[in-house]
C-alpha positions as CSV (number, residue, x, y, z in Angstrom):
1,X,17.0,24.8,41.3
2,X,17.7,23.9,38.0
3,X,14.3,24.1,35.5
4,X,14.2,22.3,32.5
5,X,13.6,23.6,29.1
6,X,10.5,22.8,28.1
7,X,10.3,20.4,25.1
8,X,7.6,20.6,22.4
9,X,5.5,18.6,21.9
10,X,6.2,16.5,18.8
11,X,2.8,16.3,16.6
12,X,2.4,20.2,17.6
13,X,0.6,21.8,14.7
14,X,-0.1,18.2,13.0
15,X,-3.2,16.9,12.0
16,X,-4.5,14.4,14.7
17,X,-6.8,11.6,14.6
18,X,-8.7,10.5,12.0
19,X,-8.3,12.4,8.2
20,X,-10.6,13.7,6.0
21,X,-11.8,11.4,3.3
22,X,-11.6,12.1,-0.3
23,X,-14.6,13.3,-1.8
24,X,-16.6,10.9,-4.8
25,X,-15.6,13.9,-7.6
26,X,-11.9,13.9,-5.9
27,X,-11.9,9.9,-6.7
28,X,-13.0,10.6,-10.2
29,X,-10.2,13.4,-11.1
30,X,-7.1,11.0,-9.7
31,X,-8.7,8.5,-12.0
32,X,-9.0,11.0,-14.7
33,X,-5.9,12.2,-14.5
34,X,-4.0,8.8,-14.2
35,X,-6.0,8.1,-17.8
36,X,-4.6,11.5,-19.1
37,X,-0.8,10.6,-18.1
38,X,-1.6,7.2,-19.1
39,X,-0.3,5.5,-16.0
40,X,-1.5,1.7,-16.4
41,X,0.0,0.6,-13.5
42,X,-0.9,3.8,-10.9
43,X,-4.2,3.9,-12.4
44,X,-4.6,-0.5,-11.5
45,X,-3.6,0.3,-8.0
46,X,-6.1,3.4,-7.5
47,X,-9.2,1.4,-8.5
48,X,-8.1,-2.5,-6.8
49,X,-7.6,-0.4,-3.8
50,X,-11.0,1.0,-3.9
51,X,-13.0,-1.4,-5.2
52,X,-11.8,-3.9,-2.9
53,X,-11.0,-1.8,0.6
54,X,-7.9,-3.6,1.4
55,X,-5.0,-2.3,3.5
56,X,-1.9,-0.6,1.4
57,X,0.1,-3.7,2.7
58,X,-2.6,-6.3,1.1
59,X,-3.1,-4.1,-1.9
60,X,1.1,-4.2,-2.8
61,X,1.4,-8.0,-2.0
62,X,-1.0,-9.0,-4.2
63,X,-0.3,-11.5,-6.8
64,X,-1.3,-12.3,-10.6
65,X,-3.1,-15.2,-9.7
66,X,-5.0,-13.2,-7.4
67,X,-6.6,-11.2,-9.9
68,X,-5.9,-13.1,-13.0
69,X,-5.8,-16.4,-12.6
70,X,-7.0,-17.2,-16.0
71,X,-5.8,-15.4,-18.1
72,X,-8.5,-11.9,-17.8
73,X,-9.1,-10.4,-14.4
74,X,-12.1,-12.3,-12.4
75,X,-15.2,-10.1,-11.1
76,X,-14.5,-11.8,-7.4
77,X,-11.7,-12.2,-6.1
78,X,-10.7,-13.1,-2.1
79,X,-7.4,-12.3,-0.9
80,X,-6.2,-13.2,2.4
81,X,-5.6,-9.8,5.0
82,X,-2.0,-10.2,6.6
83,X,-3.8,-8.0,9.2
84,X,-6.9,-10.4,10.5
85,X,-5.7,-13.6,8.9
86,X,-9.1,-14.0,7.4
87,X,-10.3,-14.0,3.2
88,X,-11.6,-10.8,1.8
89,X,-13.8,-11.6,-0.9
90,X,-14.5,-8.2,-3.2
91,X,-16.1,-7.4,-6.0
92,X,-13.8,-5.2,-9.3
93,X,-15.8,-3.4,-11.4
94,X,-15.6,-3.3,-14.9
95,X,-13.3,-0.1,-15.1
96,X,-10.9,-2.0,-12.7
97,X,-10.7,-5.1,-14.8
98,X,-10.3,-3.3,-18.3
99,X,-7.9,-1.7,-15.8
100,X,-5.6,-4.9,-14.7
101,X,-6.4,-6.2,-18.2
102,X,-4.6,-3.9,-19.8
103,X,-1.5,-3.5,-16.8
104,X,-1.3,-7.5,-17.2
105,X,-1.1,-7.2,-20.6
106,X,1.5,-4.2,-21.4
107,X,4.0,-4.7,-18.2
108,X,3.9,-8.8,-19.3
109,X,3.0,-10.2,-15.8
110,X,2.9,-14.0,-15.2
111,X,1.6,-15.8,-12.9
112,X,3.2,-16.3,-9.6
113,X,5.0,-13.2,-10.0
114,X,3.7,-9.5,-7.5
115,X,1.2,-7.4,-9.4
116,X,2.7,-4.5,-8.1
117,X,6.4,-5.8,-8.0
118,X,9.7,-3.6,-7.9
119,X,11.8,-2.0,-10.4
120,X,13.7,-4.2,-12.4
121,X,12.8,-7.1,-9.3
122,X,9.8,-9.1,-10.2
123,X,10.7,-11.7,-6.9
124,X,9.5,-8.7,-4.5
125,X,6.5,-6.1,-4.1
126,X,6.6,-2.2,-3.8
127,X,6.8,-1.6,-0.5
128,X,4.0,0.3,1.4
129,X,5.7,3.1,2.1
130,X,6.4,3.5,-2.1
131,X,2.7,3.2,-2.1
132,X,2.0,5.5,0.8
133,X,4.0,8.3,-1.5
134,X,2.1,7.7,-4.7
135,X,-1.0,7.7,-3.1
136,X,0.7,11.3,-1.4
137,X,1.2,12.2,-5.1
138,X,-1.8,11.2,-7.1
139,X,-3.6,13.8,-4.0
140,X,-1.1,16.6,-4.7
141,X,-1.7,16.8,-8.7
142,X,-5.3,17.3,-7.9
143,X,-4.6,19.8,-6.0
144,X,-5.1,18.4,-2.3
145,X,-2.9,18.5,0.7
146,X,-1.9,15.3,0.8
147,X,-0.7,15.2,4.9
148,X,-5.0,16.3,5.3
149,X,-6.7,13.6,3.5
150,X,-6.1,9.6,4.5
151,X,-3.2,7.7,2.6
152,X,-5.2,4.6,2.5
153,X,-8.5,3.5,1.0
154,X,-10.9,1.5,3.0
155,X,-14.7,2.9,2.3
156,X,-16.4,1.4,0.2
157,X,-20.1,3.2,-1.3
158,X,-21.8,1.4,-3.8
159,X,-20.2,2.8,-7.2
160,X,-19.2,6.4,-5.5
161,X,-16.1,5.6,-4.1
162,X,-14.3,7.1,-1.1
163,X,-10.5,6.9,1.0
164,X,-11.6,6.9,4.1
165,X,-10.6,7.2,7.8
166,X,-9.8,3.6,8.2
167,X,-6.6,3.5,10.5
168,X,-5.0,0.4,9.8
169,X,-1.8,-1.1,11.1
170,X,0.6,-2.3,8.7
171,X,-0.2,1.8,7.2
172,X,3.0,3.3,5.4
173,X,3.0,6.4,6.4
174,X,1.6,7.0,10.1
175,X,-0.8,9.1,11.4
176,X,-0.4,10.8,14.9
177,X,-3.2,9.9,17.8
178,X,-1.0,10.8,21.0
179,X,-2.5,14.3,22.0
180,X,-0.4,17.4,23.2
181,X,0.2,16.7,26.5
182,X,3.0,19.2,29.1
183,X,5.3,16.8,29.7
184,X,6.7,17.6,32.8
185,X,9.3,15.7,35.0
186,X,8.8,13.3,37.6
187,X,9.4,14.6,41.4
188,X,11.0,12.2,43.7
189,X,9.7,13.2,46.6
């Protein structure tokens, strides 16, 4: 009889299930780092993600008129979610409105364009994979392991915004939920 070699599960040694959320001090550290590095696009993206609680695919698909319909950032915006098709209304904090206005002015964005367009291409948005890499780099810059924290924001708690454990379907980085199991070939007898 032949014995099949044991295969190691694909997720052995990896974090499975929900990832822990960033604490408020981590959120403020990321904001401060992005401000010090004068990364206006990244700061705008981070602040919008925290304020809106949108999934990554919805953040990257934002258009200028969604948050800046008349030249200045609005207090409240409404965006239709890709997954559910339902409109989501969210409030923009003063800090986020300032970041959006500064980014629009610095990048010369116009109505009809994606808010976070690709490099030298204004008719396409950045991908969710690019967004996930950005978030991972922000988390790494403050000294945390990006593999241990969730890559997409969703929880919102008063003025202390957190990156939460929601695991959206259109996320850029897959989170393993498959349990470590020993797989054996099925006997034919």
